[in-house]
C-alpha positions as CSV (number, residue, x, y, z in Angstrom):
1,M,159.7,269.1,-63.0
2,P,162.1,271.4,-64.5
3,E,164.5,269.1,-66.2
4,S,166.2,266.2,-64.6
5,T,169.4,268.2,-64.0
6,T,169.0,271.6,-62.4
7,G,172.2,273.4,-61.6
8,E,174.4,271.3,-59.3
9,T,171.5,269.0,-58.3
10,E,170.2,266.0,-60.2
11,S,166.6,265.2,-59.8
12,N,165.2,261.7,-59.3
13,C,162.1,262.6,-61.3
14,F,160.0,259.6,-62.1
15,G,159.1,261.1,-65.5
16,C,162.3,262.5,-66.9
17,A,165.4,261.7,-64.8
18,P,167.7,259.5,-66.9
19,R,169.2,257.7,-63.9
20,N,166.0,256.8,-62.0
21,P,166.1,253.0,-62.2
22,I,162.3,252.7,-62.2
23,G,161.5,255.9,-64.0
24,L,160.1,256.5,-67.5
25,H,163.2,258.3,-68.8
26,L,161.2,260.6,-71.0
27,D,163.3,262.8,-73.3
28,F,161.6,265.8,-74.9
29,E,161.9,267.6,-78.2
30,R,160.3,270.8,-79.4
31,H,158.7,271.2,-82.8
32,G,157.4,274.7,-83.0
33,D,154.8,275.0,-80.2
34,V,154.5,271.3,-79.6
35,F,156.7,269.3,-77.2
36,S,157.0,265.6,-77.7
37,T,158.6,262.4,-76.3
38,R,158.7,258.8,-77.5
39,V,158.0,256.1,-75.0
40,K,158.2,252.3,-75.1
41,L,157.5,250.5,-71.8
42,G,157.8,246.8,-70.9
43,T,155.9,244.5,-68.5
44,D,157.2,246.3,-65.4
45,Y,154.6,249.0,-66.1
46,E,151.6,246.9,-67.0
47,S,148.2,246.4,-65.4
48,F,146.9,243.5,-67.5
49,P,149.1,241.4,-69.7
50,G,150.3,243.6,-72.6
51,V,148.7,246.8,-71.3
52,V,150.4,249.7,-69.6
53,H,148.7,250.7,-66.4
54,G,146.4,253.7,-66.7
55,G,148.2,255.5,-63.9
56,I,151.5,255.3,-65.8
57,V,149.7,256.7,-68.9
58,A,148.5,259.5,-66.7
59,S,152.1,260.1,-65.5
60,I,153.4,260.3,-69.0
61,L,150.8,262.9,-69.9
62,D,151.4,264.9,-66.7
63,E,155.1,265.0,-67.3
64,T,154.7,265.9,-71.0
65,L,152.3,268.7,-70.1
66,A,154.5,269.9,-67.3
67,Q,157.6,269.9,-69.6
68,A,155.7,272.0,-72.2
69,V,154.9,274.5,-69.5
70,Y,158.4,274.7,-68.2
71,R,160.1,274.7,-71.6
72,S,157.8,277.3,-73.1
73,G,158.2,279.8,-70.3
74,R,161.3,278.8,-68.4
75,V,159.4,278.9,-65.1
76,S,158.8,275.8,-62.9
77,A,155.2,274.9,-62.1
78,F,153.2,272.2,-60.3
79,T,150.1,270.5,-61.5
80,T,146.8,271.8,-59.9
81,G,144.5,269.9,-62.1
82,L,144.7,267.0,-64.6
83,R,141.8,265.6,-66.7
84,I,142.5,262.5,-68.7
85,R,140.3,260.6,-71.2
86,Y,141.3,257.2,-72.3
87,A,140.5,256.0,-75.8
88,R,142.2,252.6,-76.0
89,P,144.8,250.6,-74.1
90,M,148.5,251.6,-74.3
91,E,150.3,248.4,-75.3
92,T,153.6,247.3,-73.7
93,D,156.7,246.8,-75.8
94,T,155.3,249.2,-78.5
95,E,156.5,252.7,-79.2
96,H,154.1,255.5,-78.5
97,T,154.5,259.3,-78.8
98,A,153.2,261.9,-76.3
99,H,152.6,265.5,-77.4
100,A,151.7,268.6,-75.5
101,E,151.2,272.3,-76.2
102,I,150.2,275.4,-74.2
103,V,146.6,276.4,-74.5
104,K,146.4,279.5,-72.2
105,R,148.9,281.4,-70.0
106,D,148.5,284.2,-67.5
107,D,150.6,285.6,-64.6
108,I,149.9,282.7,-62.2
109,S,149.0,279.7,-64.2
110,V,149.2,277.8,-67.5
111,R,146.8,275.5,-69.2
112,A,148.2,272.8,-71.5
113,S,146.7,269.9,-73.5
114,G,148.3,266.8,-74.8
115,R,147.8,263.3,-76.1
116,V,149.5,259.9,-76.3
117,E,149.3,258.2,-79.7
118,T,150.3,254.8,-81.2
119,G,152.9,254.7,-84.0
120,D,150.0,254.8,-86.4
121,G,148.6,258.0,-84.9
122,E,145.7,256.4,-83.1
123,I,144.8,258.2,-79.8
124,V,145.5,256.3,-76.6
125,A,144.6,259.1,-74.2
126,V,144.2,262.9,-74.1
127,A,144.7,265.2,-71.2
128,D,144.1,268.8,-70.2
129,G,146.1,270.2,-67.3
130,T,146.4,273.4,-65.2
131,F,149.8,274.3,-63.7
132,Y,150.5,276.9,-61.0
133,L,153.7,278.9,-61.8
134,L,156.4,278.8,-59.2
135,T,157.9,282.3,-59.9
136,D,160.5,283.8,-57.6
137,D,157.8,285.9,-56.0
138,V,155.6,282.8,-55.3
139,L,158.6,280.9,-53.9
140,G,159.5,283.8,-51.6
141,Q,155.9,284.2,-50.4
142,N,155.6,280.5,-49.6
143,S,159.1,279.9,-48.2
144,E,157.7,278.6,-44.9
145,R,155.8,275.8,-46.7
146,I,158.4,274.8,-49.3
147,P,161.6,273.1,-48.3
148,A,164.6,275.4,-48.7
149,E,166.5,272.9,-50.9
150,L,163.5,272.7,-53.3
151,I,163.4,276.5,-53.5
152,K,167.1,276.6,-54.3
153,V,166.7,274.1,-57.1
154,L,163.6,275.8,-58.5
155,R,165.2,279.2,-58.5
156,S,168.2,277.8,-60.2
157,A,166.0,276.2,-62.9
158,N,163.8,279.2,-63.5
159,G,164.9,281.2,-66.5
160,R,167.6,278.6,-67.5
161,A,167.2,277.3,-71.1
162,P,166.9,273.4,-71.1
163,Q,169.6,271.5,-72.9
164,G,168.7,270.1,-76.3
165,D,165.9,272.5,-76.8
């Protein structure tokens, strides 16, 4: 969940990696305190004809919230809680926009909220998420439980300004 490229290693992130052949290829922009991405998905991501699967909508929201957390504080994090409320189906082959912003931050976690909207601004789904910050101290304290290569990538990403931000 930092960005798709972190130092010398390229991620295969389902949400944001540009080269993941089945990924969402989300590309984020910052507008003040709000982080946004546009997404248009085809039939490979549907549940019913013309409708994007709800789990994919959840993935879009999780990635958007997580990117807001990372880009606002330059520290990697992982999702500890995600609450989603669906308002209407997300249609395939139609452009939507996802937005996220930080609600609360402390030394160990961040809360963020976000939404997916149609091109007309109608709400598709809203989400609230809590993210545990993977600071250098946390990575060191949990080095037995976290793969060494992941620690290396996260430490490289922490504090590094994302490109295009």
